[in-house]
N, C-alpha and C positions, 0 to 999 in steps of 0.2 A: 041429306050426309052435309057437314060441313066442311068446313076450310082445314078443319083438325083430327076431320073422320077420314083423312086423307091416306092412304099405304105409303110405308115411309120407303123409300130407295132402299132397294134388296144392296145387302151390305156382303163385300166381296169376301169369299172364306177365309183365315189367317194363313200367311203361308205354313207348311209343314204341317198342315192338321188334316190335310187330306189329298189323294191325288186326283188332278183332274188333267184332261188334254193337253198339251201342247200347242201354243197357237203357231199359224203357219208359219213358215220357214220364208222370210225375205232377206234379196239383198238389198243395202241400203246403202246410195251416193248422198256423200254431203261435198259443197263447193263453199271457200272462202274466197274472196278477194283482196289480194294484198294491200295493205294501207290505205284500206275503204275509210278512216275515219280523220286519215293525214288529207283527204279532199274538204270544200267547204262544203258546207251544210246544202245549200243549194245544187251540188251534183251528186245526192245521195240516191234521189229518186231516179236520174237519169242511170246512174251507175247499177243500181237495181235491177233496173229493165232491160239493161243489156245484158247481165248476167243471164238472164231467162232467155234474152233470144240467141245469147251464143251456145246455148247449152242445147237448144232446140235444133238449130243451124248443127252444129256437130254430131248429134244422133241421126240426123237425117242423111248426112253427107256421109257417114260414118256406115250407112244401110241398116240403123238401129231406130227408126220412127217409131216403129211397133213400142218400144220399151217407153217413147217419151209419151205416149199418145196414152199409155194403161199405166202410168206411173201412179203409184197407191199413196195414200196420204202425204201430198203436194204439201211444202211449206215455203214462204220465203222468210230467212233471215234475213232481211235487212241489207247486209252486205253477203249474202249468199241462199243458197236452194238449197233443198233434200228432200229424197222421194225415197220410197221404194218401192219392189220391183221383183217381179218373179226372177229367185235367183240362179235358174237355168243359166239366166243371158250372162252372169257374172262373168266369163272367160272371154266374152266380147265385149264388155266394157274395160278390161283390164288391156285388150286390144282385139279391135282396131280402134276404139271409142277415144283412149287416153290419148293416141298417139293424132285422130284426128280432131279432139279437140287444141292440142298444141300447135297445128296448122292453122283450124279457126282463128285461135287468139291471137297467132302472128298474123295473117293479112288483116285482123281487124286494127288491132294498134299499129300499123304502117298507116291504115286511113285515119286513123284519132289523133294522129302528131298534132300536140297544140293543141288538144282536149282533154279527156281521158284516157288512159293504159290500165288494163285490165289483165293481173297476172293470177291466175288460181290457186289455190291450195283442194286439196281432191282427198276425200277420205273413203274409202272401201269397207265394206263388211256385210256380214251372213249372220241371221240369228231370229231366233220364234218372237215375233211381235203380233199384237194383234190387230187384225184385220177383217173386221167384220161390216165396214161401212158407217161405224160410229163417229161423233166428231172428236174423241181424243185418242183413234186408233195409232197406231206404230208409236206409242208410248212404250219402251222397256229399258231395260241393258243395253241390247246388241245398239241401239239407236244413241244412248248416253256415250256409249262407248266409242259410237261414230265420231263424233263432235269431239270426243276429248283425245281420238288420235288427230282429228285436223288441224286441235290446237298445240297438238304436241309439238315438244324442242325440237325433234329432228325436222320436220317436215318445215315448218318454219324458218329455222337456219339453213336447209338447203334453198331455199327458196330467196332467200336474204340473198346469201354467197354468190349466187350465179348472178350471170350476165343478163340482165335486163331486153338487152336486144334478144338474144339469143334462146334461154328459157321463161315461157309462158308458164308452164303445168309441173308441178310438182306434186306426186299421187304417194298415198301412205295407206298400206294395204293391211286388215288385220290379220293377227296369224293366222288363223280360220279359213279365212278368204285367200291366203296365200297358198295354205295346205291344199285347200279342195279344189282351187282351179288351176294354182300355178305348179304347185309339185306333183300335183294330180298330172300334169301333162293335158290338161284340156284345154289351156290358153294358149296363144300364137307367141307366146316369148320364152326364149329359155329362164329357168332360172335365174343363170347368172346377171341377168340384166336384172336384179333385184338385189338388195343390199338391206340386209339385217341390222335392225338399229332399237334400241331399249327407247319404247316412245315414254314418255312423263310430260306431264303439265304442271309448268310452275302453279305453287301454292292449292293445287288439288290433289287427295289421295287417290293417285291415278299412277301403276305403270303396267305397261303390255310390253311384250316382245311385236314388235311388226315390220314390216317390211317397205323400204322406200322403191321407187321405181320414177324414172324424170327421161321425158320423153325425148326430150331434146336437152341433152344435159351441157354444162358448161362450168368452168373454175372448179374447184380441189372436190369430186366425191366423198374423198376418204379423210376430210379434214377431221382429226379429234373433236373440234369444237362441236360437229354434228352429229359424229358416230359413238364418241365415247374415246376412251382408253382401253377398254379390253374388247371392244368389236373390233379395233385399227388392230391391234395387237393379233388376234384371230384369224383378220384378214389376211395380214402380214404373214402368217404363218401358215397358212393354208395355200398362199401366191411360192412361198419358197419352196414347199412340197412338192406344186407342182411342177414348179422351175427345176428341180433337183431331181423329176421322173424322166425332162426332156433332155438333160445333160452330156454330154459326150464323157464317157470312162476317164479316169486320170483328173478331171476336175475336182475342186474342193466341194464339198457336199454338206452345208452346215446340220448338225443335230441329226448326224445319221448315226446310227448303231453300224457296230463292225461287227460279225460271225466270222472266225476265220478257226481252220481246222486240220492239224496237221499230225503225224503218227510221231509221238514221242516231244513234238514240240509245239510252238506257238508261232505262229509265224504272222509279222507285221512288214508291210512295205510302205514308205514312205510315214506322213504323218496320220497319227488316228484320231480323229473328231469323233466325238459323241459316245456311248458304253461299249465297253468289249468284253465279251464271254468267253473265256478258256472251258473248253470239256474234256474232260480225262475219259479216255473210251477204253474198254477191257479191263476197271480196275484196276490198273496200274497207278503210280502215283508220279507227278514231272515234277522236280526242283527246279530251282535256278532263277535267274535273275528276274526282277520285276520293272515296271517301266521308270524309265530315268527322265530325268527333268518335271515340266508339268505334266501331269496325269488326267485324263478326261475320263470322267466315268470311274467304274468299278471293275477291277478283276477276279472275277471267279473261282475259285480251285485253291492247287497247292504251291504257292508263289515263292514260296522259298524265300532266298536274300530279298533285302530291299535296297536299292544303289537310288543315291540323287546324286545330280548332275552328270560330270560325262561318263558314263558305264564304262567305257576303256582306259579310261585315265592311269589305273593303277595296273594296266597292264603292261604297261609302255616299258 
């Protein structure tokens, strides 16, 4: 047999041509050092080594040495590191590992004053990835998305806007990771510790909903430059609704609908903000004056006359 008689490598089937088993689901964690390229080239190797050492220390201190030992398809990215793991551990990476990583980095940076300081962005994701022990295992859309999330605008801006003496870690979770581990109640952190953000990457066709988590926050977590106007507006509206639920009666509650009912009339006390519904009971029609001055919302039903200005002016 000559070299020309060798069997050609088996080609993979075309997408959508036949059904195949999904690859095993894996958790993916990726980290990136902030301002890596800003350091002199002579320090790059030192930083790359230090990143892996800090990660190993943090996993051991968090009681997760098993995860570090059993990592799948590990790879150094120069200014960071990535590996896969059993997704059953994902809740523990969210908490306590992210908080422990913050603590380890804070200690490391205190002792490295005058040399290198390491602050990390962290990305967490879950998805099906090839993991059969081959050289090219771990490649697929979930891993690509993990790196895109790591490079996305919100997590970069969050770390840049925070105090470097306080915030050493800024993490971003894919929506799948958040829904499975956090919203599902499996991790030791309440959902209110997380901030939903639109994750986009400059110059890339990528956009996903994701979730920020900062173990030691500093600065303005609700900066519109980080979260985007829509996210901030929605959060402010939710906060107003929560505050309104806890306010004592008699205080103004913005954008709340007022429903009142009376026999043969509609009763208003004070100023009405929001919508107002008038319901006629028993089939009778009630007429009368309608809102004076500025009207908020819409009054439904038989409203009769419309009066502007002082309602009682013509009766004096």
